[in-house]
C-alpha positions, 0 to 999 in steps of 0.5 A: 538437401544441398548446403546452399539450400540449408543455408537459405532455409536457416536464413529464412527461419532466423528472419521469421524469428526476428520478425515475429519477436519484433511484432510481438514487442510492438503489440505488447501493452506498455506496462503501467507507470510504477505505482506510487509507494504506499504511505507509511503508517506514520504518514497515514496517522499524519493524514488524520485530523487530531481529535478525530475518532479513530480505531487502532490495531496493534501488533499484539492484536489488541484493538483500541478505539479513541481520539487521536492526540498529539503526534510525534516522530516516535508515535502518537497519543490515543485518548480512550475511555477506560471505565469512567475516565479518559486515559492517554496512551502513547502508541509507538509506530513500531507497535502499530499494525493499523489505524483507521479513522471512524466517520462520526456522521453515521456512514461507517468506518473509513479505512486508513491502512 
């Protein structure tokens, strides 16, 4: 094979490679817009109406049910029954694993995690 023929063949192969990558880039499905970041646990707690019935899971695997009380920058108060008394427990956001609002209309829980 002559030198000129090799050059022509090389140029043809480079051209085909460029065209195929260009076509592949055009037919590629555009990536979806980046998803908005998930709300933090603090933001999720703020979405729940105070006084709502909630189920809380702590990082130490403890599970509590009660009513959502006051919310602060550090955590929130959970009012739950302990025996015959209502106990108020301060829960910090650092110890919170998940929280979900429980629908009192009989439709079951509505997850907020």
